[in-house]
BALOBA-1460 file (C-alpha; in Angstrom, 3 decimals):
// residues 297
<rec num="1" residu="m" x="-21.610" y="83.316" z="5.456"/>
<rec num="2" residu="e" x="-20.958" y="82.513" z="1.811"/>
<rec num="3" residu="t" x="-17.381" y="82.094" z="0.648"/>
<rec num="4" residu="a" x="-15.915" y="84.206" z="-2.140"/>
<rec num="5" residu="e" x="-16.262" y="81.324" z="-4.587"/>
<rec num="6" residu="q" x="-19.879" y="80.754" z="-3.586"/>
<rec num="7" residu="i" x="-20.631" y="84.440" z="-4.163"/>
<rec num="8" residu="k" x="-19.017" y="84.289" z="-7.593"/>
<rec num="9" residu="e" x="-21.004" y="81.201" z="-8.491"/>
<rec num="10" residu="v" x="-24.275" y="82.869" z="-7.490"/>
<rec num="11" residu="v" x="-23.403" y="85.899" z="-9.627"/>
<rec num="12" residu="r" x="-22.384" y="83.658" z="-12.522"/>
<rec num="13" residu="q" x="-25.652" y="81.728" z="-12.375"/>
<rec num="14" residu="k" x="-27.818" y="84.830" z="-12.072"/>
<rec num="15" residu="y" x="-26.104" y="86.650" z="-14.932"/>
<rec num="16" residu="g" x="-26.065" y="83.489" z="-16.992"/>
<rec num="17" residu="a" x="-29.841" y="83.301" z="-16.662"/>
<rec num="18" residu="i" x="-30.150" y="86.966" z="-17.624"/>
<rec num="19" residu="a" x="-27.975" y="86.383" z="-20.700"/>
<rec num="20" residu="e" x="-30.437" y="83.775" z="-21.915"/>
<rec num="21" residu="q" x="-33.388" y="86.161" z="-21.650"/>
<rec num="22" residu="s" x="-34.740" y="88.553" z="-24.220"/>
<rec num="23" residu="q" x="-33.732" y="92.218" z="-23.960"/>
<rec num="24" residu="s" x="-37.089" y="93.242" z="-22.467"/>
<rec num="25" residu="e" x="-36.984" y="90.451" z="-19.895"/>
<rec num="26" residu="a" x="-33.394" y="91.179" z="-18.902"/>
<rec num="27" residu="s" x="-33.916" y="94.919" z="-18.569"/>
<rec num="28" residu="n" x="-36.505" y="94.283" z="-15.863"/>
<rec num="29" residu="c" x="-33.651" y="93.221" z="-13.587"/>
<rec num="30" residu="c" x="-30.895" y="95.424" z="-12.264"/>
<rec num="31" residu="g" x="-28.435" y="93.062" z="-10.682"/>
<rec num="32" residu="p" x="-27.511" y="89.524" z="-9.700"/>
<rec num="33" residu="t" x="-30.763" y="89.231" z="-7.792"/>
<rec num="34" residu="s" x="-34.131" y="90.354" z="-9.077"/>
<rec num="35" residu="c" x="-35.078" y="94.003" z="-8.783"/>
<rec num="36" residu="c" x="-38.485" y="92.787" z="-7.744"/>
<rec num="37" residu="g" x="-38.650" y="91.011" z="-4.418"/>
<rec num="38" residu="s" x="-41.053" y="88.308" z="-3.400"/>
<rec num="39" residu="d" x="-43.481" y="90.725" z="-1.759"/>
<rec num="40" residu="t" x="-43.834" y="93.331" z="-4.502"/>
<rec num="41" residu="n" x="-43.524" y="93.875" z="-8.228"/>
<rec num="42" residu="v" x="-42.096" y="97.375" z="-7.889"/>
<rec num="43" residu="p" x="-38.753" y="97.519" z="-9.732"/>
<rec num="44" residu="i" x="-35.800" y="99.516" z="-8.455"/>
<rec num="45" residu="l" x="-34.252" y="101.056" z="-11.537"/>
<rec num="46" residu="m" x="-30.521" y="101.744" z="-11.272"/>
<rec num="47" residu="a" x="-29.649" y="101.808" z="-14.966"/>
<rec num="48" residu="q" x="-29.387" y="105.056" z="-16.914"/>
<rec num="49" residu="a" x="-30.424" y="105.529" z="-20.524"/>
<rec num="50" residu="y" x="-27.678" y="104.977" z="-23.092"/>
<rec num="51" residu="d" x="-29.755" y="105.700" z="-26.184"/>
<rec num="52" residu="e" x="-28.303" y="109.189" z="-26.684"/>
<rec num="53" residu="l" x="-24.695" y="107.965" z="-26.677"/>
<rec num="54" residu="t" x="-22.936" y="107.350" z="-29.982"/>
<rec num="55" residu="g" x="-22.325" y="103.656" z="-30.550"/>
<rec num="56" residu="y" x="-25.261" y="102.513" z="-28.439"/>
<rec num="57" residu="v" x="-26.585" y="99.083" z="-29.441"/>
<rec num="58" residu="a" x="-29.990" y="98.268" z="-27.986"/>
<rec num="59" residu="e" x="-29.491" y="94.505" z="-28.327"/>
<rec num="60" residu="a" x="-26.481" y="94.741" z="-26.001"/>
<rec num="61" residu="d" x="-28.234" y="96.793" z="-23.327"/>
<rec num="62" residu="l" x="-29.627" y="94.494" z="-20.644"/>
<rec num="63" residu="g" x="-30.239" y="97.320" z="-18.188"/>
<rec num="64" residu="l" x="-27.704" y="95.985" z="-15.695"/>
<rec num="65" residu="g" x="-25.654" y="99.124" z="-15.099"/>
<rec num="66" residu="c" x="-25.931" y="101.962" z="-12.617"/>
<rec num="67" residu="g" x="-24.237" y="104.771" z="-14.531"/>
<rec num="68" residu="l" x="-22.665" y="105.859" z="-17.825"/>
<rec num="69" residu="p" x="-18.916" y="105.343" z="-17.305"/>
<rec num="70" residu="t" x="-18.049" y="105.565" z="-21.000"/>
<rec num="71" residu="q" x="-19.568" y="109.050" z="-21.102"/>
<rec num="72" residu="f" x="-16.958" y="110.205" z="-18.585"/>
<rec num="73" residu="a" x="-14.033" y="108.006" z="-19.647"/>
<rec num="74" residu="q" x="-12.205" y="110.499" z="-21.902"/>
<rec num="75" residu="i" x="-11.579" y="107.844" z="-24.550"/>
<rec num="76" residu="r" x="-9.490" y="109.022" z="-27.511"/>
<rec num="77" residu="p" x="-9.165" y="107.662" z="-31.051"/>
<rec num="78" residu="g" x="-6.725" y="104.758" z="-31.126"/>
<rec num="79" residu="d" x="-7.030" y="103.947" z="-27.397"/>
<rec num="80" residu="t" x="-7.100" y="100.424" z="-26.037"/>
<rec num="81" residu="v" x="-10.134" y="100.189" z="-23.763"/>
<rec num="82" residu="i" x="-10.992" y="97.354" z="-21.379"/>
<rec num="83" residu="d" x="-14.490" y="96.926" z="-19.949"/>
<rec num="84" residu="l" x="-14.589" y="94.904" z="-16.724"/>
<rec num="85" residu="g" x="-17.769" y="92.875" z="-16.435"/>
<rec num="86" residu="s" x="-18.731" y="93.565" z="-20.025"/>
<rec num="87" residu="g" x="-21.995" y="91.637" z="-20.108"/>
<rec num="88" residu="a" x="-23.611" y="91.664" z="-23.552"/>
<rec num="89" residu="g" x="-21.169" y="94.328" z="-24.766"/>
<rec num="90" residu="n" x="-23.061" y="97.568" z="-24.207"/>
<rec num="91" residu="d" x="-20.197" y="99.700" z="-22.890"/>
<rec num="92" residu="c" x="-17.735" y="98.049" z="-25.273"/>
<rec num="93" residu="f" x="-19.709" y="99.184" z="-28.298"/>
<rec num="94" residu="v" x="-20.019" y="102.731" z="-26.960"/>
<rec num="95" residu="a" x="-16.263" y="102.708" z="-26.277"/>
<rec num="96" residu="r" x="-15.628" y="101.461" z="-29.806"/>
<rec num="97" residu="a" x="-17.426" y="104.504" z="-31.203"/>
<rec num="98" residu="e" x="-14.936" y="106.666" z="-29.278"/>
<rec num="99" residu="t" x="-11.723" y="104.783" z="-29.976"/>
<rec num="100" residu="g" x="-12.614" y="104.140" z="-33.634"/>
<rec num="101" residu="e" x="-11.276" y="101.582" z="-36.063"/>
<rec num="102" residu="t" x="-7.675" y="102.262" z="-35.030"/>
<rec num="103" residu="g" x="-8.380" y="101.411" z="-31.397"/>
<rec num="104" residu="r" x="-9.033" y="98.184" z="-29.571"/>
<rec num="105" residu="v" x="-11.780" y="97.247" z="-27.134"/>
<rec num="106" residu="i" x="-11.671" y="94.211" z="-24.845"/>
<rec num="107" residu="g" x="-14.568" y="93.051" z="-22.709"/>
<rec num="108" residu="l" x="-13.837" y="90.806" z="-19.724"/>
<rec num="109" residu="d" x="-16.591" y="88.763" z="-18.091"/>
<rec num="110" residu="m" x="-16.740" y="85.650" z="-15.927"/>
<rec num="111" residu="t" x="-20.122" y="84.440" z="-17.235"/>
<rec num="112" residu="p" x="-19.793" y="82.203" z="-20.311"/>
<rec num="113" residu="a" x="-23.333" y="82.937" z="-21.494"/>
<rec num="114" residu="m" x="-22.623" y="86.675" z="-21.438"/>
<rec num="115" residu="i" x="-19.409" y="86.187" z="-23.408"/>
<rec num="116" residu="d" x="-21.350" y="84.203" z="-26.013"/>
<rec num="117" residu="r" x="-24.045" y="86.866" z="-26.281"/>
<rec num="118" residu="a" x="-21.502" y="89.690" z="-26.549"/>
<rec num="119" residu="r" x="-19.533" y="87.888" z="-29.263"/>
<rec num="120" residu="k" x="-22.740" y="87.311" z="-31.210"/>
<rec num="121" residu="n" x="-23.541" y="91.022" z="-30.986"/>
<rec num="122" residu="a" x="-20.025" y="91.967" z="-32.145"/>
<rec num="123" residu="r" x="-20.258" y="89.630" z="-35.136"/>
<rec num="124" residu="a" x="-23.620" y="91.111" z="-36.110"/>
<rec num="125" residu="l" x="-22.061" y="94.573" z="-36.027"/>
<rec num="126" residu="g" x="-19.039" y="93.487" z="-38.035"/>
<rec num="127" residu="y" x="-16.552" y="94.810" z="-35.473"/>
<rec num="128" residu="s" x="-13.101" y="93.295" z="-35.882"/>
<rec num="129" residu="n" x="-11.465" y="95.340" z="-33.122"/>
<rec num="130" residu="v" x="-13.846" y="94.387" z="-30.304"/>
<rec num="131" residu="e" x="-13.174" y="91.135" z="-28.480"/>
<rec num="132" residu="f" x="-14.545" y="89.404" z="-25.416"/>
<rec num="133" residu="v" x="-12.466" y="87.410" z="-22.968"/>
<rec num="134" residu="y" x="-13.591" y="85.005" z="-20.274"/>
<rec num="135" residu="g" x="-11.966" y="85.734" z="-16.929"/>
<rec num="136" residu="d" x="-12.123" y="86.776" z="-13.298"/>
<rec num="137" residu="i" x="-11.590" y="90.447" z="-12.397"/>
<rec num="138" residu="e" x="-9.530" y="89.371" z="-9.391"/>
<rec num="139" residu="e" x="-7.139" y="87.475" z="-11.689"/>
<rec num="140" residu="m" x="-7.411" y="88.987" z="-15.142"/>
<rec num="141" residu="p" x="-6.001" y="86.884" z="-18.003"/>
<rec num="142" residu="l" x="-4.554" y="90.054" z="-19.539"/>
<rec num="143" residu="p" x="-0.989" y="91.398" z="-19.771"/>
<rec num="144" residu="e" x="0.197" y="94.337" z="-17.734"/>
<rec num="145" residu="n" x="0.357" y="97.863" z="-19.191"/>
<rec num="146" residu="l" x="-2.221" y="97.014" z="-21.860"/>
<rec num="147" residu="a" x="-5.036" y="99.549" z="-21.491"/>
<rec num="148" residu="d" x="-5.194" y="103.277" z="-21.979"/>
<rec num="149" residu="v" x="-8.635" y="103.323" z="-20.362"/>
<rec num="150" residu="v" x="-10.599" y="100.910" z="-18.183"/>
<rec num="151" residu="v" x="-14.359" y="101.205" z="-17.731"/>
<rec num="152" residu="s" x="-16.798" y="99.184" z="-15.662"/>
<rec num="153" residu="n" x="-20.485" y="99.527" z="-14.876"/>
<rec num="154" residu="c" x="-21.968" y="98.242" z="-11.608"/>
<rec num="155" residu="v" x="-19.603" y="95.272" z="-11.366"/>
<rec num="156" residu="m" x="-16.849" y="95.965" z="-8.844"/>
<rec num="157" residu="n" x="-19.349" y="95.855" z="-5.985"/>
<rec num="158" residu="l" x="-20.030" y="92.219" z="-6.870"/>
<rec num="159" residu="v" x="-16.356" y="91.282" z="-6.528"/>
<rec num="160" residu="p" x="-15.567" y="89.714" z="-3.130"/>
<rec num="161" residu="d" x="-11.955" y="90.971" z="-2.993"/>
<rec num="162" residu="k" x="-12.202" y="94.562" z="-4.182"/>
<rec num="163" residu="q" x="-8.618" y="95.375" z="-3.221"/>
<rec num="164" residu="k" x="-7.362" y="92.600" z="-5.468"/>
<rec num="165" residu="a" x="-9.659" y="93.742" z="-8.283"/>
<rec num="166" residu="f" x="-8.365" y="97.310" z="-8.204"/>
<rec num="167" residu="t" x="-4.774" y="96.084" z="-7.915"/>
<rec num="168" residu="e" x="-5.376" y="94.068" z="-11.082"/>
<rec num="169" residu="t" x="-6.920" y="97.131" z="-12.728"/>
<rec num="170" residu="y" x="-3.761" y="99.063" z="-11.874"/>
<rec num="171" residu="r" x="-1.622" y="96.283" z="-13.369"/>
<rec num="172" residu="i" x="-3.375" y="96.188" z="-16.762"/>
<rec num="173" residu="l" x="-3.370" y="99.968" z="-17.199"/>
<rec num="174" residu="k" x="-0.497" y="101.678" z="-18.953"/>
<rec num="175" residu="p" x="1.423" y="104.277" z="-16.928"/>
<rec num="176" residu="g" x="-0.627" y="107.447" z="-17.311"/>
<rec num="177" residu="g" x="-3.755" y="105.437" z="-18.119"/>
<rec num="178" residu="h" x="-6.972" y="105.896" z="-16.206"/>
<rec num="179" residu="f" x="-10.294" y="104.325" z="-15.363"/>
<rec num="180" residu="s" x="-13.873" y="105.560" z="-15.138"/>
<rec num="181" residu="i" x="-16.025" y="103.171" z="-13.125"/>
<rec num="182" residu="s" x="-19.694" y="103.405" z="-12.161"/>
<rec num="183" residu="d" x="-20.616" y="101.501" z="-9.036"/>
<rec num="184" residu="i" x="-22.953" y="101.268" z="-6.058"/>
<rec num="185" residu="v" x="-21.803" y="102.441" z="-2.630"/>
<rec num="186" residu="l" x="-23.411" y="103.067" z="0.726"/>
<rec num="187" residu="k" x="-23.443" y="106.141" z="2.922"/>
<rec num="188" residu="g" x="-23.989" y="105.568" z="6.602"/>
<rec num="189" residu="e" x="-25.738" y="102.581" z="8.106"/>
<rec num="190" residu="l" x="-28.963" y="101.502" z="6.446"/>
<rec num="191" residu="p" x="-31.949" y="100.894" z="8.722"/>
<rec num="192" residu="e" x="-31.880" y="97.342" z="10.035"/>
<rec num="193" residu="g" x="-35.005" y="96.446" z="8.100"/>
<rec num="194" residu="l" x="-33.327" y="97.451" z="4.855"/>
<rec num="195" residu="q" x="-30.221" y="95.331" z="5.250"/>
<rec num="196" residu="r" x="-31.906" y="92.297" z="3.675"/>
<rec num="197" residu="d" x="-34.163" y="94.464" z="1.528"/>
<rec num="198" residu="a" x="-31.196" y="96.107" z="-0.147"/>
<rec num="199" residu="e" x="-29.903" y="92.711" z="-1.173"/>
<rec num="200" residu="l" x="-33.280" y="91.634" z="-2.562"/>
<rec num="201" residu="y" x="-34.345" y="94.809" z="-4.314"/>
<rec num="202" residu="v" x="-31.103" y="96.404" z="-5.422"/>
<rec num="203" residu="g" x="-29.116" y="93.330" z="-6.298"/>
<rec num="204" residu="c" x="-25.757" y="94.985" z="-6.613"/>
<rec num="205" residu="v" x="-26.007" y="96.452" z="-3.122"/>
<rec num="206" residu="s" x="-25.421" y="93.028" z="-1.599"/>
<rec num="207" residu="g" x="-21.710" y="93.574" z="-2.221"/>
<rec num="208" residu="a" x="-21.630" y="97.348" z="-1.836"/>
<rec num="209" residu="i" x="-19.419" y="98.991" z="0.782"/>
<rec num="210" residu="q" x="-19.201" y="102.445" z="2.302"/>
<rec num="211" residu="k" x="-18.224" y="105.191" z="-0.139"/>
<rec num="212" residu="d" x="-15.175" y="106.284" z="1.887"/>
<rec num="213" residu="a" x="-13.924" y="102.694" z="2.139"/>
<rec num="214" residu="y" x="-14.388" y="102.246" z="-1.611"/>
<rec num="215" residu="l" x="-12.320" y="105.329" z="-2.447"/>
<rec num="216" residu="q" x="-9.658" y="104.259" z="0.051"/>
<rec num="217" residu="i" x="-9.293" y="100.921" z="-1.731"/>
<rec num="218" residu="v" x="-8.727" y="102.799" z="-4.992"/>
<rec num="219" residu="q" x="-6.037" y="104.914" z="-3.346"/>
<rec num="220" residu="d" x="-4.416" y="101.921" z="-1.665"/>
<rec num="221" residu="a" x="-4.088" y="100.233" z="-5.067"/>
<rec num="222" residu="g" x="-1.749" y="103.065" z="-6.130"/>
<rec num="223" residu="f" x="-4.112" y="105.301" z="-8.089"/>
<rec num="224" residu="t" x="-3.916" y="109.087" z="-8.029"/>
<rec num="225" residu="n" x="-6.121" y="111.987" z="-9.187"/>
<rec num="226" residu="i" x="-9.156" y="110.232" z="-7.732"/>
<rec num="227" residu="l" x="-12.341" y="112.096" z="-8.565"/>
<rec num="228" residu="v" x="-16.036" y="111.310" z="-8.148"/>
<rec num="229" residu="q" x="-17.354" y="112.415" z="-11.531"/>
<rec num="230" residu="k" x="-21.018" y="111.854" z="-10.761"/>
<rec num="231" residu="e" x="-23.117" y="110.817" z="-7.772"/>
<rec num="232" residu="r" x="-26.820" y="110.134" z="-7.469"/>
<rec num="233" residu="e" x="-29.044" y="108.491" z="-4.919"/>
<rec num="234" residu="i" x="-30.758" y="105.209" z="-5.710"/>
<rec num="235" residu="a" x="-34.228" y="105.964" z="-4.394"/>
<rec num="236" residu="l" x="-36.250" y="103.197" z="-2.825"/>
<rec num="237" residu="p" x="-39.975" y="103.901" z="-3.341"/>
<rec num="238" residu="d" x="-42.414" y="103.750" z="-0.452"/>
<rec num="239" residu="e" x="-43.999" y="100.640" z="-1.981"/>
<rec num="240" residu="v" x="-40.761" y="98.861" z="-1.193"/>
<rec num="241" residu="l" x="-39.893" y="100.541" z="2.085"/>
<rec num="242" residu="q" x="-43.273" y="99.833" z="3.659"/>
<rec num="243" residu="n" x="-42.626" y="96.109" z="3.418"/>
<rec num="244" residu="y" x="-39.691" y="96.412" z="5.776"/>
<rec num="245" residu="l" x="-40.036" y="99.655" z="7.733"/>
<rec num="246" residu="t" x="-42.773" y="101.263" z="9.792"/>
<rec num="247" residu="a" x="-44.226" y="104.603" z="8.719"/>
<rec num="248" residu="s" x="-42.088" y="106.316" z="11.343"/>
<rec num="249" residu="e" x="-38.953" y="104.525" z="10.156"/>
<rec num="250" residu="i" x="-39.689" y="105.482" z="6.547"/>
<rec num="251" residu="n" x="-40.018" y="109.107" z="7.580"/>
<rec num="252" residu="d" x="-36.708" y="108.933" z="9.458"/>
<rec num="253" residu="y" x="-35.054" y="107.333" z="6.442"/>
<rec num="254" residu="r" x="-36.338" y="110.085" z="4.162"/>
<rec num="255" residu="q" x="-35.181" y="112.795" z="6.556"/>
<rec num="256" residu="l" x="-31.696" y="111.340" z="6.798"/>
<rec num="257" residu="n" x="-31.280" y="110.331" z="3.160"/>
<rec num="258" residu="k" x="-28.539" y="112.903" z="2.630"/>
<rec num="259" residu="s" x="-26.357" y="111.277" z="5.263"/>
<rec num="260" residu="r" x="-27.191" y="107.649" z="4.623"/>
<rec num="261" residu="g" x="-28.514" y="105.633" z="1.751"/>
<rec num="262" residu="i" x="-27.642" y="103.824" z="-1.469"/>
<rec num="263" residu="y" x="-25.768" y="105.776" z="-4.125"/>
<rec num="264" residu="s" x="-24.445" y="105.333" z="-7.633"/>
<rec num="265" residu="i" x="-21.063" y="106.964" z="-8.157"/>
<rec num="266" residu="t" x="-18.842" y="107.260" z="-11.202"/>
<rec num="267" residu="v" x="-15.196" y="107.412" z="-10.152"/>
<rec num="268" residu="f" x="-12.155" y="108.521" z="-12.174"/>
<rec num="269" residu="a" x="-8.605" y="107.600" z="-11.154"/>
<rec num="270" residu="q" x="-5.235" y="107.495" z="-12.881"/>
<rec num="271" residu="k" x="-2.207" y="105.230" z="-12.824"/>
<rec num="272" residu="p" x="0.717" y="107.649" z="-12.439"/>
<rec num="273" residu="a" x="2.768" y="108.166" z="-15.588"/>
<rec num="274" residu="s" x="6.053" y="108.183" z="-13.674"/>
<rec num="275" residu="i" x="6.574" y="104.858" z="-11.947"/>
<rec num="276" residu="a" x="9.378" y="106.421" z="-9.891"/>
<rec num="277" residu="n" x="6.770" y="108.524" z="-8.105"/>
<rec num="278" residu="t" x="4.352" y="105.684" z="-7.417"/>
<rec num="279" residu="v" x="4.130" y="102.697" z="-5.165"/>
<rec num="280" residu="d" x="3.909" y="99.060" z="-6.061"/>
<rec num="281" residu="p" x="0.154" y="98.371" z="-5.627"/>
<rec num="282" residu="g" x="1.039" y="94.980" z="-4.193"/>
<rec num="283" residu="t" x="3.005" y="96.517" z="-1.340"/>
<rec num="284" residu="n" x="2.310" y="98.977" z="1.434"/>
<rec num="285" residu="p" x="0.737" y="101.979" z="-0.349"/>
<rec num="286" residu="s" x="2.242" y="104.396" z="2.154"/>
<rec num="287" residu="a" x="5.796" y="103.302" z="1.333"/>
<rec num="288" residu="k" x="6.822" y="105.287" z="-1.759"/>
<rec num="289" residu="t" x="9.843" y="104.382" z="-3.833"/>
<rec num="290" residu="c" x="12.954" y="106.520" z="-4.053"/>
<rec num="291" residu="c" x="12.311" y="109.461" z="-6.363"/>
<rec num="292" residu="g" x="15.769" y="110.831" z="-7.110"/>
<rec num="293" residu="p" x="19.511" y="110.380" z="-6.738"/>
<rec num="294" residu="d" x="19.665" y="112.225" z="-3.401"/>
<rec num="295" residu="c" x="16.573" y="110.922" z="-1.636"/>
<rec num="296" residu="c" x="18.078" y="107.650" z="-0.424"/>
<rec num="297" residu="n" x="21.025" y="107.317" z="1.878"/>
């Protein structure tokens, strides 16, 4: 089994290679591994079209996402927005259109080549209030209580320690701030033949966990008002399935696809505005702090 650092290095290398590609080449891949496996050239498309969103910049869209978190993020003029796993800057530039010239947008990414590409895109656009920072989501080089809004697109599932990542997200958000994150999750157990297939064909699924476990991690980090804003199945075409499953197994998979499968979800959650009514995300989430003068003996 790979260690956390080995996983991060694989992701860094894969995304670094994508950052060096042209837009058309990069958009043919949907994750840290190729969308097209060794046995077929059928792509599994997870990304959704951004071209109708204000602020969209085609040169920054490498087709690596699995949702439209900025569309659901409730960004207001003047907000400070942080994009975790910012890539070439796609979601940052959409966020900048929402927060305006009086706001601030920060993209965080652990791949140097992506940081370089995003900074080049920002310079070409003349944006002085969009910046890109090199760093690890598990240990963000950002101060606490900085962001009004955090967004992320198909990145958290790549992080080995998701609990630590969401605890860090909690830390950098202002009290009352919130996040909107698109990610890949699983429902039920995938057929045995798809366990390796999911990793090859839907790159981000290699680090995906069960939906209920994902939402529990968010809650355990101290977040409240947790809401799944959007959910959609990532469909695997028969051309892919037939390489790993029999005809009978494919039929069973199709019949049970409502109870098991690969899904994209966009999740909203809030850091409580009143710290007195929250828990320290680094401690036991079930142990709430004292909330008034009479509640502690």
